[in-house]
C-alpha positions as CSV (number, residue, x, y, z in Angstrom):
1,M,-13.3,-4.0,1.6
2,I,-16.5,-5.6,2.9
3,L,-15.5,-9.0,1.3
4,N,-12.0,-8.7,2.9
5,S,-13.7,-7.9,6.3
6,G,-15.7,-11.1,5.9
7,F,-12.6,-13.1,5.0
8,F,-10.9,-11.7,8.1
9,L,-13.7,-12.8,10.4
10,F,-13.8,-16.3,9.0
11,F,-10.0,-16.5,9.1
12,C,-10.0,-15.5,12.8
13,L,-12.7,-18.0,13.5
14,F,-10.9,-21.0,12.0
15,N,-7.3,-19.9,12.8
16,Y,-7.6,-18.3,16.2
17,R,-4.7,-20.4,17.6
18,K,-2.3,-19.0,15.0
19,I,-2.9,-15.4,16.0
20,K,-0.4,-14.0,18.4
21,L,-2.9,-12.0,20.4
22,K,-0.7,-10.9,23.2
23,S,1.9,-9.2,21.0
24,L,-1.0,-7.6,18.9
25,L,-2.9,-6.3,21.9
26,L,0.2,-4.7,23.5
27,H,1.5,-3.1,20.3
28,P,1.4,0.8,20.6
29,L,0.0,1.3,17.1
30,F,-2.8,-1.2,17.8
31,I,-3.6,0.5,21.1
32,A,-3.7,4.0,19.4
33,V,-6.0,2.7,16.7
34,M,-8.3,1.0,19.1
35,L,-8.4,4.1,21.3
36,S,-9.5,6.1,18.3
37,V,-12.2,3.5,17.6
38,I,-13.4,3.6,21.2
39,W,-13.6,7.4,20.9
40,L,-15.5,7.1,17.7
41,I,-18.0,4.7,19.4
42,V,-18.5,7.3,22.2
43,T,-19.1,10.0,19.7
44,V,-21.6,7.9,17.8
45,I,-23.5,7.2,21.0
46,L,-23.6,10.9,21.9
47,S,-24.4,12.0,18.4
48,K,-27.5,14.0,17.5
49,N,-27.9,12.0,14.3
50,S,-27.1,8.4,15.4
51,L,-28.0,6.7,12.2
52,L,-25.6,8.8,10.2
53,S,-22.9,8.5,12.8
54,A,-23.4,4.7,12.9
55,K,-23.0,4.6,9.1
56,F,-19.7,6.5,9.5
57,L,-18.5,4.0,12.2
58,L,-19.4,1.1,10.0
59,K,-17.5,2.7,7.1
60,K,-14.5,3.2,9.4
61,T,-14.7,-0.4,10.3
62,W,-14.5,-1.4,6.6
63,Y,-11.2,0.5,6.5
64,I,-9.7,-0.7,9.9
65,I,-10.4,-4.4,9.3
66,P,-9.0,-5.0,5.8
67,F,-6.2,-2.4,5.9
68,F,-5.0,-2.6,9.5
69,L,-6.1,-5.8,11.4
70,W,-6.0,-8.2,8.4
71,P,-2.4,-7.2,7.4
72,I,-1.2,-7.4,11.0
73,I,-2.4,-11.0,11.3
74,F,-1.7,-12.1,7.7
75,F,1.9,-10.8,7.5
76,Q,3.2,-12.4,10.7
77,E,5.5,-14.8,8.8
78,K,8.4,-13.6,6.8
79,K,7.7,-15.9,3.9
80,V,4.2,-14.5,3.5
81,V,5.7,-10.9,3.4
82,I,8.2,-12.0,0.8
83,R,5.7,-13.8,-1.4
84,S,3.2,-10.9,-1.2
85,Y,6.0,-8.4,-2.2
86,Q,7.0,-10.6,-5.1
87,L,3.4,-10.8,-6.4
88,L,2.9,-7.0,-6.0
89,F,6.3,-6.2,-7.5
90,S,6.1,-8.5,-10.5
91,S,2.6,-7.4,-11.6
92,L,3.3,-3.7,-11.1
93,F,6.7,-3.9,-12.8
94,V,5.1,-5.3,-15.9
95,I,2.4,-2.6,-15.8
96,V,4.9,0.2,-15.4
97,I,6.9,-1.1,-18.4
98,V,3.8,-1.5,-20.5
99,V,2.6,2.0,-19.5
100,L,6.0,3.6,-20.3
101,I,6.1,1.9,-23.7
102,R,2.6,3.0,-24.5
103,F,3.2,6.5,-23.2
104,S,6.4,6.9,-25.3
105,A,4.2,6.2,-28.4
106,V,2.3,9.4,-27.7
107,G,5.5,11.4,-26.9
108,F,5.0,11.5,-23.1
109,A,2.5,14.3,-23.7
110,F,0.9,15.6,-20.5
111,D,-2.6,15.9,-22.1
112,R,-2.4,12.2,-23.2
113,V,-1.4,10.8,-19.8
114,H,-4.7,9.0,-19.2
115,D,-4.7,6.8,-22.3
116,P,-1.6,4.7,-21.6
117,I,-2.6,3.7,-18.1
118,Q,-5.9,2.2,-19.2
119,P,-7.2,-0.4,-18.3
120,F,-4.8,-0.8,-15.4
121,F,-5.7,2.4,-13.5
122,Q,-8.6,4.8,-13.5
123,N,-6.4,7.9,-13.7
124,H,-2.8,9.1,-13.6
125,A,-3.0,10.1,-9.9
126,M,-3.9,6.5,-8.9
127,Y,-1.1,5.1,-11.1
128,G,1.4,7.5,-9.7
129,S,0.4,6.9,-6.1
130,M,0.6,3.1,-6.5
131,V,4.1,3.3,-8.1
132,S,5.4,5.8,-5.6
133,V,4.1,3.7,-2.6
134,T,5.7,0.6,-4.0
135,L,9.0,2.2,-4.7
136,P,10.4,2.1,-1.1
137,F,9.8,-1.6,-1.1
138,V,11.8,-2.0,-4.3
139,V,14.6,0.1,-2.8
140,A,14.5,-2.1,0.3
141,A,14.7,-5.2,-1.9
142,F,17.6,-3.6,-3.7
143,T,19.5,-2.9,-0.4
144,L,18.8,-6.3,1.0
145,S,20.0,-8.2,-2.1
146,R,23.5,-9.5,-2.6
147,K,25.4,-7.1,-4.9
148,L,25.4,-8.0,-8.6
149,S,22.9,-10.9,-8.1
150,I,20.0,-11.3,-10.4
151,Q,17.6,-9.9,-7.7
152,W,19.9,-6.9,-7.2
153,L,20.0,-6.2,-11.0
154,I,16.2,-6.6,-11.3
155,S,15.7,-4.3,-8.3
156,L,18.0,-1.7,-9.8
157,A,16.2,-1.7,-13.1
158,A,12.9,-1.6,-11.3
159,I,14.0,1.5,-9.3
160,L,14.8,3.3,-12.6
161,F,11.6,2.2,-14.2
162,F,9.5,3.1,-11.2
163,L,11.1,6.5,-10.9
164,A,10.3,7.1,-14.6
165,G,6.8,5.8,-14.0
166,V,6.3,8.2,-11.1
167,Y,7.8,11.1,-13.1
168,Y,5.7,10.5,-16.2
169,S,2.5,10.0,-14.1
170,Y,2.5,13.7,-13.9
171,S,1.1,13.4,-10.4
172,R,2.6,16.0,-8.1
173,A,1.5,14.1,-5.0
174,A,3.4,11.0,-6.2
175,W,6.5,13.2,-6.8
176,V,6.2,14.6,-3.3
177,A,5.7,11.1,-1.8
178,V,8.9,9.9,-3.4
179,I,10.8,12.9,-2.2
180,F,9.4,12.5,1.3
181,A,10.2,8.8,1.3
182,G,13.8,9.6,0.3
183,G,14.0,12.1,3.1
184,A,12.5,9.6,5.6
185,Y,15.0,7.0,4.5
186,I,17.9,9.4,5.1
187,A,16.5,10.4,8.4
188,I,16.1,6.8,9.5
189,R,19.6,5.9,8.4
190,L,21.0,8.8,10.3
């Protein structure tokens, strides 16, 4: 995260003309996040333990820059979004298939869930959350693809494999996330 924050600063320094600052500064989500950062700065200034509070502010900055500001600027072009999805999808799809094959060898036993995901993920909760977070993007690719095209068929197979991956991750949070995402999708469509 620190390294990504550094990359972000260098990117902004050398590519400041490419950044669409006006649309960024006026976006409601950006304003909300920046207001929370301003409030955090005020609380750091008024804190009894300024050093500890400053460390907390610095840690928050390490989250805001790489996971909020950097993606907003990096994903401004459609082709970058598509390429990033393709890289994430292809690598995770292979991992899910490998994990499912390895997990089937131990009979999908709950007490053996950690062995098949090694060395890709530290534990089954991280594996389940990564697959469940990526699943809505796979569904989006499926719905945006031309019916019966290769991309459509791959996306359909991926949805099935990802659902199996989430189920056999034995991560209740991942299960709830998929159910919630499905409910959110239905609500948005309505």
